[in-house]
N, C-alpha and C positions, 0 to 999 in steps of 0.2 A: 504494500500500500504506500503510495507516494505521500509526501507531506501535504500536497494540495487536497488529495482525496481524503486523507485523515482529518484535515481541518474542516472539510465539508461535512464529513460524518459527524464530527463533534458539534458543529453548528446546528445540525438537525437534531442530534441527540439531546442537547442541553435545553431544547424547547420543552421537553418533558421534565418538569421539576421533580416529579416522583422518581423518574428514572435516574436523575442526577443524584438524588438522595440515596437511592438503592445502590448505585455504583460506588458512592462514597462509603457506605456501610460495608459493602463487600470488600473494597480495597482496604478499609480499616482492619477488618478481621484477617485478611490475607497478610497484611503487614504485621499484625500481632503474631500470627503463626510463624512467620519467618524470624521475627526478633525475640520470640519468647525465651530462648536460652540467655539472651543478653539482658532483658528487662525483668525477668522473673526474680523476685527477691529470695525465694527459697526453692529447694528441691521439692517438686510436687509430691514425691513419694516418701519424703523423709518423715518418719514418725517422731513426734515431739511430746513432751510431758505436759502440755497445756491444751487438752481437748476442749471442744465446745466453747471456744472463745468467741464472743460476739464481735462484729466488725469494730476495729479500732485503728489507731494510727500505725501500729506495727503490722497488723493483719487487716487490711482494708475490707476484706470480704470474710473475715473470721477464720476459724479453724474447724476441722471436722472431728469425728469421734476418735481419731487417732492422733490428733494434734497437727495434722497436715494443713498447710496454708491453702485455703480455698482459692485465693487470687492466683497463686502459682498454678493450681490445678486448672483453672479456667484458661489461663494463658497457654499452657501445654495442651489442654484439651482442644483448643482451636486448631492446633496442628493435626491432631488425629482425626477430628470430625471433618475438617475441610479436606484433608488428604483422602479419606474414605469417600466423601461426597464427590470430589472431582474425578477420582479414578473410577468409581462405580458408574458415574454419569458418562465418562468416556467409553467405558466398556459397553454399556447399554446402547449408546449412540452408534458405536462401531457395528455392533450386531444388528441394530435396527436399520442402519443404512445399507448393509449388505443384503439382508433379507428383503427389505422394502424395495431396494433398487432392482434386484433380480426379479421380484414379483411384478413390479410395475413395468419394467422394460420388456420382459419376454412374454408376459401374459399367459393365456391358455392354461395348460395343465400345470406349468410351473407356478403360475399365479394361484391356481386353486389349491395346490399342495401347500405352498408356503403360507397362504392365508388361513388354511385350516389349522396349521400348526400355531399360527399367531393367535387365532381365536381360542385354541385350547389353553394357551398361557393366559389369555385375558379372563377366562371364566374361572380360573383357579385363584382363590384369594391369595394375593401376593405376599402379604405379611405372614399369613399362616404357613404358607409353604416355606418362606424364609426361616421361620422358627424351626421347622422340621429339618431343613437342610443344614442349618448352622448347628443344630443339636446333634445331627448325625455325623457331620464331617469335622466338627470342632469349631471353636469360637476365636480362632486366630484372626488377626486383622486382614490377612489376605483371603481367608475364607469368607469373611464378611463382605469384602469388596467384590469377590467373585459371585457370591450368591445374590447380592443386591443388583449387580450389573446384569447378570443372566436373567433375572426375573423382571427387569424394568424395560426391556427393549420393545415389547409389542406396540406401545403407543408411538414410538419413533418409527417403527416399521410401517405402520398404517399411514403416518404422515408422509414418509418418503415415497411410499407406493403411489399415493395420490398425486404428489408432485411429478413423479416420473410418468404417470399416465397422461398428465396434462402436457408436460414438456416434450415428450417424444413425438408428439404430433405437430410441433411447431415447425415453421418454415426453415429456421436456421439448422435444425436437426436434419430435415429432409435435404437441405443443400449439402451438408457435410456427408450424408449418406450417398448422394449422387456423385460426389467427388471421390468416393472410394474409402471413406473412413470405416474402420472396423468397429465391431460392437464395443470393444474396450475403449476405443477413442471416443465413440459417441457417448458412452456412459461417463467416462472420467473427464473428458475435455469439453463436452458440450452440455450434457444434462446436469451432472452433479454440481458444477459450479453455480448454475442457475437455481438449483434446488437448495443451496446452502443456507440462505437467510432463514427460512423457517426451521431448519435443522439447528442452527446456532441458537435461535430463540428457545426452542424446545430443550436444548442441552442445558441452558442456564436454569431452566425450571427443574430439570432432572437432578441437578446438583442439590437443590433444596429438598427434593423428595428423598434422595439418597441419604442426606443428613438426618431427616426425620426417621427413616427406616432404621438406620444405624442406632439412633438414640432409643428407638423403641426396643430393638433387640438388646442393647446394653442395659436398658431399664429392667428387662426380664432376665438379667444376668447371663446373656448370650453374647456379649461383646468380649473383646480381648481383655482379660482381667489385669494384664500387666501394662496396659496403656491407659493413661488418664484422660479418657474421652469425656465429653459432656454427659453422654448417656450413662457411663459407668458412675459418674459423680451423682447423677440423679438416682440411680439404683441404690447407691450406698446411703443416700440422704432420706429415702422413704421411711426408714425405721425411726428417724429422729425429727420428723417434720414438725412435731408439736412444740419442741423446745429448742430446736436449732434450725429455724426457718431459712437462714442464710445458706445452708448447705444445699438446698434445692433451688432457692430463688435465683442465685447468680448463674449457675449453669443453665437453668431453664430460660432465664432472660437472654442469655447468649444464643441459645438455639432459636428462640422466637425472633430475635433481632436479625440474625444472619439469614434466616429463611425468608422473613419479610423483605430484607434487602435484596436477596437474589430474585424474588418475585417482582419487586419494583424495577430492578435492573432489566429483567426480561421484558417487562412492559415497555420500558424505554427502547430496548432493541427492536421490539415489534413496531414501534412508531417509525423507526429509521429504516428497517430492512423490509417491512411489509410493503410490496409495491403498490397495493391498493391504497393504503394510508398515505404513502409517499406522494402518490399522484394527487390525492385529495388536498 
């Protein structure tokens, strides 16, 4: 992307105030994730002799039942939660693009077979199946990423299929086909670049969904127990919610804020990348 096109993109994007706020929130948490080892005042896993301290000057978010600093846990938790969210979303997007692209481009029996598989995944409760798979294969961070990514692709596949069905009939694709372009060239050089805007928008929303699923799994003690994710912190806090509210409040607020920010950012991207809205 050239400087001029990037400037034009930003000029369109900043018209959506909610989108700008969402982008700022997302960038803020990404910055926290990268800088957490530098700005964290304590080791988030270090057990201390002062449990259940309310928020104070030394521990701005208090301490948990083992005396661990909640603020440090939130900082390090941003790394794990965002890492899982972005990688799981990338996994689901990649699977969805492949299946949706093949289905929409080739049609016929290929389309029927791939859409039946997609519908099978759609009718199965995603979170319930995630619980079963993580419980069976183990709750390591990579298993959580794989399970969330594999179960989240059907929506992307249906979106990509619809885009391919529309774009493959356009004149620029017919012109490339007449000039001798192969199927691979048509898919990757002609159709996919033009289908990328809705894929990017959907991808930003998938990150938010993946973070919520990971938090839900961790809340049920199915997350990686050695990683201080926000979901693990919520799971640990549920036993002490009556007299140590801060243990659940700050991780929960972080999840709420980053998910809202990602959705607002996706809304801003939609305003910029959606050709119908752009023309309006």
